[in-house]
Backbone as a printed PyTorch tensor [residue, N CA C, xyz], in Angstrom:
tensor([[[  0.8410,  -1.1630,  -0.0030],
         [ -0.0130,   0.0120,   0.0040],
         [  0.8800,   1.2460,  -0.0080]],

        [[  0.6060,   2.1160,  -0.8750],
         [  1.3730,   3.3630,  -0.9460],
         [  0.7170,   4.4050,  -0.0370]],

        [[  1.5490,   5.2530,   0.5270],
         [  1.0710,   6.3880,   1.3290],
         [  1.6960,   7.6680,   0.7960]],

        [[  0.9010,   8.7000,   0.7120],
         [  1.4510,  10.0060,   0.3790],
         [  1.6960,  10.7490,   1.6780]],

        [[  2.8840,  11.1230,   1.9040],
         [  3.2150,  11.8810,   3.1220],
         [  3.1580,  13.3820,   2.7750]],

        [[  2.0510,  14.0040,   3.1900],
         [  1.9090,  15.4410,   2.9000],
         [  2.6020,  16.2410,   3.9790]],

        [[  3.4940,  17.0640,   3.5740],
         [  4.3280,  17.7830,   4.5380],
         [  3.7750,  19.2030,   4.6440]],

        [[  3.2510,  19.5200,   5.8260],
         [  2.7180,  20.8890,   6.1030],
         [  3.6990,  21.6300,   6.9680]],

        [[  3.9990,  22.8270,   6.5930],
         [  4.8940,  23.6500,   7.4170],
         [  4.5830,  25.1160,   7.1690]],

        [[  5.2090,  25.9730,   7.9380],
         [  4.9810,  27.4090,   7.8140],
         [  5.9130,  27.9720,   6.7410]],

        [[  5.3950,  28.2270,   5.5500],
         [  6.2530,  28.6550,   4.4620],
         [  6.8150,  30.0590,   4.6860]],

        [[  6.1680,  30.8730,   5.4930],
         [  6.6990,  32.1880,   5.7990],
         [  7.9550,  32.0270,   6.6660]],

        [[  7.8800,  31.1400,   7.6700],
         [  9.0570,  30.8860,   8.5020],
         [ 10.1780,  30.2790,   7.6580]],

        [[  9.8340,  29.3730,   6.7490],
         [ 10.8830,  28.8040,   5.9010],
         [ 11.5310,  29.8340,   4.9880]],

        [[ 10.7290,  30.7960,   4.5050],
         [ 11.2750,  31.8090,   3.6290],
         [ 12.2260,  32.7300,   4.3820]],

        [[ 12.0240,  32.8100,   5.7280],
         [ 12.8740,  33.6680,   6.5700],
         [ 14.1210,  32.9620,   7.0940]],

        [[ 14.2850,  31.6720,   6.7230],
         [ 15.4630,  30.9290,   7.1630],
         [ 16.7100,  31.4910,   6.4310]],

        [[ 17.8280,  31.4350,   7.1170],
         [ 19.0950,  31.7700,   6.4850],
         [ 19.4480,  30.6620,   5.4850]],

        [[ 20.3460,  30.9430,   4.5860],
         [ 20.7890,  29.9330,   3.6240],
         [ 21.3630,  28.7060,   4.3390]],

        [[ 22.1070,  28.9450,   5.4330],
         [ 22.7160,  27.8500,   6.1860],
         [ 21.6260,  26.9560,   6.8130]],

        [[ 20.5940,  27.6040,   7.4030],
         [ 19.4670,  26.8700,   7.9860],
         [ 18.7450,  26.0340,   6.9210]],

        [[ 18.4810,  26.6570,   5.7950],
         [ 17.7580,  26.0030,   4.6850],
         [ 18.5940,  24.8130,   4.1850]],

        [[ 19.8790,  24.9960,   4.0230],
         [ 20.7900,  23.9260,   3.5870],
         [ 20.8180,  22.7420,   4.5500]],

        [[ 20.8220,  23.0610,   5.8430],
         [ 20.8340,  21.9990,   6.8530],
         [ 19.5220,  21.1870,   6.8120]],

        [[ 18.3980,  21.8670,   6.6220],
         [ 17.1000,  21.1760,   6.5500],
         [ 17.0790,  20.3300,   5.2870]],

        [[ 17.4880,  20.8850,   4.1590],
         [ 17.4850,  20.1150,   2.8900],
         [ 18.3890,  18.9050,   2.9790]],

        [[ 19.5140,  19.0190,   3.6700],
         [ 20.3900,  17.8810,   3.8290],
         [ 19.6870,  16.7610,   4.5800]],

        [[ 18.8790,  17.1260,   5.6000],
         [ 18.1200,  16.0900,   6.3230],
         [ 17.0830,  15.4320,   5.4230]],

        [[ 16.4380,  16.2210,   4.5050],
         [ 15.5270,  15.6230,   3.5360],
         [ 16.2660,  14.6710,   2.6190]],

        [[ 17.4590,  15.0900,   2.1350],
         [ 18.2250,  14.2130,   1.2340],
         [ 18.6260,  12.9080,   1.9350]],

        [[ 18.9890,  13.0090,   3.2060],
         [ 19.3590,  11.8260,   3.9760],
         [ 18.1330,  10.8730,   4.1190]],

        [[ 16.9980,  11.4510,   4.4600],
         [ 15.7750,  10.6700,   4.5740],
         [ 15.4210,  10.0050,   3.2440]],

        [[ 15.5150,  10.7390,   2.1550],
         [ 15.2050,  10.2340,   0.8330],
         [ 16.1480,   9.0780,   0.4700]],

        [[ 17.4360,   9.2430,   0.7680],
         [ 18.3780,   8.1460,   0.5090],
         [ 18.0200,   6.9070,   1.3080]],

        [[ 17.5930,   7.0660,   2.5630],
         [ 17.2290,   5.9340,   3.3930],
         [ 16.0380,   5.1830,   2.8020]],

        [[ 14.9500,   5.9170,   2.4810],
         [ 13.7350,   5.2330,   2.0030],
         [ 14.0050,   4.6170,   0.6160]],

        [[ 14.9160,   5.1980,  -0.1790],
         [ 15.2860,   4.5560,  -1.4510],
         [ 16.0080,   3.2280,  -1.1860]],

        [[ 17.0100,   3.2730,  -0.2790],
         [ 17.7610,   2.0960,   0.0610],
         [ 16.9000,   0.9820,   0.6410]],

        [[ 15.8700,   1.3620,   1.3760],
         [ 14.9810,   0.3580,   1.9800],
         [ 13.9050,  -0.0850,   1.0170]],

        [[ 13.8570,   0.4700,  -0.1930],
         [ 12.9350,   0.0270,  -1.2050],
         [ 11.4980,   0.4660,  -1.0330]],

        [[ 11.2620,   1.5240,  -0.2660],
         [  9.8770,   1.9800,  -0.0580],
         [  9.5700,   3.2740,  -0.7770]],

        [[ 10.5760,   3.8900,  -1.3500],
         [ 10.3780,   5.1850,  -2.0670],
         [  9.6790,   4.9820,  -3.3660]],

        [[  8.6050,   5.7650,  -3.6110],
         [  7.9050,   5.7190,  -4.8930],
         [  8.0560,   7.0570,  -5.6070]],

        [[  7.7820,   8.1650,  -4.9060],
         [  7.8140,   9.4840,  -5.5320],
         [  7.8620,  10.5180,  -4.4330]],

        [[  8.4840,  11.6200,  -4.6710],
         [  8.4710,  12.7310,  -3.7240],
         [  8.9100,  14.0180,  -4.3840]],

        [[  8.1740,  15.0880,  -4.1660],
         [  8.5130,  16.3640,  -4.6920],
         [  8.1090,  17.4760,  -3.7570]],

        [[  8.8660,  18.5630,  -3.7570],
         [  8.4940,  19.7680,  -3.0210],
         [  7.5660,  20.5850,  -3.9040]],

        [[  6.4870,  21.0770,  -3.3470],
         [  5.5440,  21.9280,  -4.0830],
         [  6.0060,  23.3540,  -4.0550]],

        [[  5.6800,  24.0790,  -5.1060],
         [  5.9180,  25.5190,  -5.0710],
         [  5.0090,  26.1650,  -4.0270]],

        [[  5.2740,  27.3930,  -3.6320],
         [  4.5140,  28.0400,  -2.5330],
         [  3.0050,  28.0900,  -2.8450]],

        [[  2.2280,  28.2060,  -1.7980],
         [  0.7600,  28.2440,  -1.9450],
         [  0.2850,  29.3790,  -2.8130]],

        [[  1.0900,  30.4320,  -2.9490],
         [  0.7050,  31.5600,  -3.7880],
         [  0.5970,  31.1100,  -5.2880]],

        [[  1.1980,  29.9700,  -5.6540],
         [  1.1400,  29.4790,  -7.0180],
         [ -0.0660,  28.5650,  -7.2330]],

        [[ -0.8260,  28.2920,  -6.1810],
         [ -1.9410,  27.3600,  -6.2640],
         [ -3.1350,  27.9520,  -7.0450]],

        [[ -3.8960,  27.0330,  -7.6210],
         [ -5.1750,  27.3910,  -8.2770],
         [ -6.2040,  26.4270,  -7.7490]],

        [[ -7.3200,  26.9100,  -7.2950],
         [ -8.4230,  26.0820,  -6.7900],
         [ -9.5410,  26.1260,  -7.7910]],

        [[-10.1030,  24.9540,  -8.1320],
         [-11.1790,  24.8360,  -9.1230],
         [-12.4010,  24.2880,  -8.4810]],

        [[-13.5210,  24.9570,  -8.7300],
         [-14.8450,  24.4460,  -8.3130],
         [-15.7570,  24.4450,  -9.5280]],

        [[-16.6320,  23.4360,  -9.5700],
         [-17.6610,  23.3890, -10.6140],
         [-19.0080,  23.4160,  -9.9110]],

        [[-19.8050,  24.4500, -10.1960],
         [-21.1320,  24.5850,  -9.5950],
         [-22.1140,  24.8280, -10.7100]],

        [[-23.1340,  24.0040, -10.7980],
         [-24.1370,  24.1440, -11.8560],
         [-23.4890,  24.1630, -13.2250]],

        [[-22.4600,  23.3510, -13.4380],
         [-21.8010,  23.2460, -14.7130],
         [-20.8180,  24.3650, -15.0130]],

        [[-20.6550,  25.3270, -14.1120],
         [-19.7600,  26.4730, -14.3200],
         [-18.4440,  26.2600, -13.6050]],

        [[-17.3410,  26.2980, -14.3710],
         [-16.0140,  26.1040, -13.8480],
         [-15.5120,  27.4820, -13.2820]],

        [[-15.0850,  27.4860, -12.0360],
         [-14.5910,  28.7370, -11.4200],
         [-13.2200,  28.4950, -10.7940]],

        [[-12.1510,  28.7390, -11.5700],
         [-10.8060,  28.6670, -11.0030],
         [-10.5110,  29.9270, -10.1940]],

        [[ -9.8250,  29.7660,  -9.0950],
         [ -9.4300,  30.9070,  -8.2430],
         [ -7.9380,  30.7840,  -7.9400]],

        [[ -7.2310,  31.9120,  -7.9340],
         [ -5.8250,  31.8970,  -7.5210],
         [ -5.7880,  31.6030,  -6.0390]],

        [[ -4.8810,  30.7410,  -5.6430],
         [ -4.6670,  30.4430,  -4.2330],
         [ -5.3510,  29.1670,  -3.7830]],

        [[ -4.9580,  28.7650,  -2.5910],
         [ -5.4990,  27.5240,  -1.9950],
         [ -6.7450,  27.7940,  -1.1770]],

        [[ -7.8270,  28.1340,  -1.8460],
         [ -9.0380,  28.5560,  -1.1080],
         [ -9.9340,  27.3810,  -0.7940]],

        [[ -9.4350,  26.3350,  -0.2290],
         [-10.1960,  25.2150,   0.1930],
         [-10.7100,  25.4940,   1.6310]],

        [[-11.9710,  25.3850,   1.8180],
         [-12.5430,  25.6530,   3.1360],
         [-12.0830,  24.6410,   4.1310]],

        [[-12.0010,  25.0320,   5.4430],
         [-11.4940,  24.1360,   6.4580],
         [-12.3450,  22.8810,   6.6460]],

        [[-13.6010,  22.9370,   6.2370],
         [-14.4440,  21.7700,   6.3690],
         [-14.0750,  20.6780,   5.3210]],

        [[-13.2440,  21.0410,   4.3340],
         [-12.7990,  20.0900,   3.3180],
         [-11.4200,  19.5430,   3.6650]],

        [[-11.2290,  18.2520,   3.5950],
         [ -9.9460,  17.6530,   3.8470],
         [ -9.3960,  16.9830,   2.6080]],

        [[ -8.0830,  16.9250,   2.5100],
         [ -7.4110,  16.2590,   1.4070],
         [ -7.7540,  14.7860,   1.4220]],

        [[ -8.2670,  14.2800,   0.3310],
         [ -8.6570,  12.8810,   0.2840],
         [ -7.9230,  12.0880,  -0.7690]],

        [[ -7.1500,  12.6970,  -1.6260],
         [ -6.4330,  11.9820,  -2.6580],
         [ -5.7530,  12.9630,  -3.5920]],

        [[ -5.0750,  12.4200,  -4.6270],
         [ -4.3840,  13.3030,  -5.5610],
         [ -4.2040,  12.6570,  -6.9120]],

        [[ -4.0150,  13.4040,  -7.8940],
         [ -3.5770,  12.9980,  -9.2120],
         [ -2.3160,  13.8010,  -9.5210]],

        [[ -1.3980,  13.2440, -10.2540],
         [ -0.2870,  13.9880, -10.8140],
         [ -0.4820,  13.8870, -12.3510]],

        [[ -0.6990,  15.0050, -12.9510],
         [ -0.9250,  15.0850, -14.3930],
         [  0.1650,  15.8980, -15.0410]],

        [[  0.6190,  15.5360, -16.2320],
         [  1.6120,  16.2910, -16.9610],
         [  0.8920,  17.1440, -17.9930]],

        [[  0.5800,  18.3920, -17.6060],
         [ -0.1780,  19.3080, -18.4660],
         [  0.7170,  20.3040, -19.1960]],

        [[  0.2720,  20.7470, -20.3090],
         [  1.0370,  21.7280, -21.0830],
         [  1.1120,  23.0680, -20.3970]],

        [[  0.0250,  23.4410, -19.7030],
         [ -0.0370,  24.7380, -19.0350],
         [ -1.1540,  24.7490, -18.0150]],

        [[ -1.3020,  25.8600, -17.3140],
         [ -2.2850,  25.9740, -16.2540],
         [ -3.7170,  25.8100, -16.7950]],

        [[ -3.9740,  26.3680, -17.9870],
         [ -5.3320,  26.2390, -18.5480],
         [ -5.7030,  24.7630, -18.7720]],

        [[ -4.7770,  23.9770, -19.2610],
         [ -5.0640,  22.5520, -19.4540],
         [ -5.2440,  21.8680, -18.0950]],

        [[ -4.4670,  22.2450, -17.1030],
         [ -4.6040,  21.6770, -15.7610],
         [ -5.9870,  21.9890, -15.1890]],

        [[ -6.4710,  23.2280, -15.3990],
         [ -7.7950,  23.6050, -14.9350],
         [ -8.8610,  22.7720, -15.6670]],

        [[ -8.6830,  22.5680, -16.9450],
         [ -9.6360,  21.7590, -17.6910],
         [ -9.7540,  20.3410, -17.1170]],

        [[ -8.6230,  19.7210, -16.8370],
         [ -8.6630,  18.3730, -16.2340],
         [ -9.2260,  18.4410, -14.8210]],

        [[ -8.8450,  19.4170, -14.0180],
         [ -9.3050,  19.5040, -12.6330],
         [-10.8480,  19.6300, -12.5760]],

        [[-11.4040,  20.3070, -13.5400],
         [-12.8780,  20.4950, -13.5910],
         [-13.5740,  19.1820, -13.8600]],

        [[-12.8730,  18.2110, -14.4000],
         [-13.4860,  16.9050, -14.7120],
         [-13.3840,  15.9180, -13.5630]],

        [[-12.6730,  16.2520, -12.5080],
         [-12.5600,  15.3820, -11.3580],
         [-13.8480,  15.5110, -10.5560]],

        [[-14.5090,  14.4060, -10.2830],
         [-15.8710,  14.4950,  -9.6420],
         [-15.9480,  15.3570,  -8.3950]],

        [[-14.9500,  15.3570,  -7.5590],
         [-14.9880,  16.1510,  -6.3120],
         [-15.0740,  17.6370,  -6.5680]],

        [[-14.7080,  18.1080,  -7.7860],
         [-14.8380,  19.5330,  -8.0960],
         [-16.2860,  20.0100,  -8.0020]],

        [[-17.2160,  19.0950,  -8.0840],
         [-18.6580,  19.4580,  -8.0440],
         [-19.1980,  19.5840,  -6.6340]],

        [[-18.5210,  19.0540,  -5.6420],
         [-19.0150,  19.1620,  -4.2670],
         [-17.9130,  19.5470,  -3.3060]],

        [[-16.6830,  19.6470,  -3.7660],
         [-15.5320,  20.0660,  -2.9490],
         [-14.7110,  21.0570,  -3.7300]],

        [[-13.3940,  20.8390,  -3.7530],
         [-12.4730,  21.7140,  -4.5020],
         [-11.2670,  20.9110,  -4.9030]],

        [[-10.6800,  21.2870,  -6.0200],
         [ -9.4440,  20.6930,  -6.5010],
         [ -8.4040,  21.8050,  -6.4860]],

        [[ -7.3050,  21.5950,  -5.7150],
         [ -6.2100,  22.5500,  -5.6720],
         [ -5.1440,  22.1110,  -6.6350]],

        [[ -4.7250,  22.9860,  -7.5160],
         [ -3.7000,  22.7180,  -8.4800],
         [ -2.3950,  23.3860,  -7.9910]],

        [[ -1.3210,  22.5710,  -7.8230],
         [ -0.0500,  23.1240,  -7.3770],
         [  1.0460,  22.6890,  -8.3300]],

        [[  1.7790,  23.6260,  -8.9090],
         [  2.9390,  23.2350,  -9.6920],
         [  3.9990,  22.5420,  -8.8250]],

        [[  4.6480,  21.5660,  -9.3790],
         [  5.6730,  20.8490,  -8.6150],
         [  7.0140,  21.5480,  -8.8540]],

        [[  7.7540,  21.7610,  -7.7840],
         [  9.0390,  22.4720,  -7.8380],
         [ 10.0180,  21.7210,  -8.7630]],

        [[ 10.6330,  22.3890,  -9.6720],
         [ 11.5720,  21.7780, -10.6020],
         [ 13.0060,  22.1790, -10.1460]],

        [[ 13.9020,  21.1860, -10.0400],
         [ 15.3040,  21.4150,  -9.6650],
         [ 16.2130,  20.9530, -10.7990]],

        [[ 17.2980,  21.6540, -10.9820],
         [ 18.2860,  21.2180, -11.9600],
         [ 19.2300,  20.2490, -11.2200]],

        [[ 19.6160,  19.1940, -11.9380],
         [ 20.5130,  18.1800, -11.2990],
         [ 21.9490,  18.5150, -11.5200]]])
């Protein structure tokens, strides 16, 4: 059984870290990632871009309403995810509107952070 480990943290506090603090934290992530790979349990993992890059999609009465930001109400909880390789945000919104939960909940679209190797 696969599990998605959703990492919640204070992105304002992280943005205020010194480069040395950020490097030390990232080194711990790299160490953890190496361990789970060596133990054969790693499937996928990515850092998301900041919440300011999020788009939330709702469909009400057949009308698609994308909004900038993670405007999911607190009564809604994360219940699953899809990773889709879309050409652009418009295509991502088109797909998000087709996910059934968009009609009674919300779909948050977050770009995945890209790193150069």
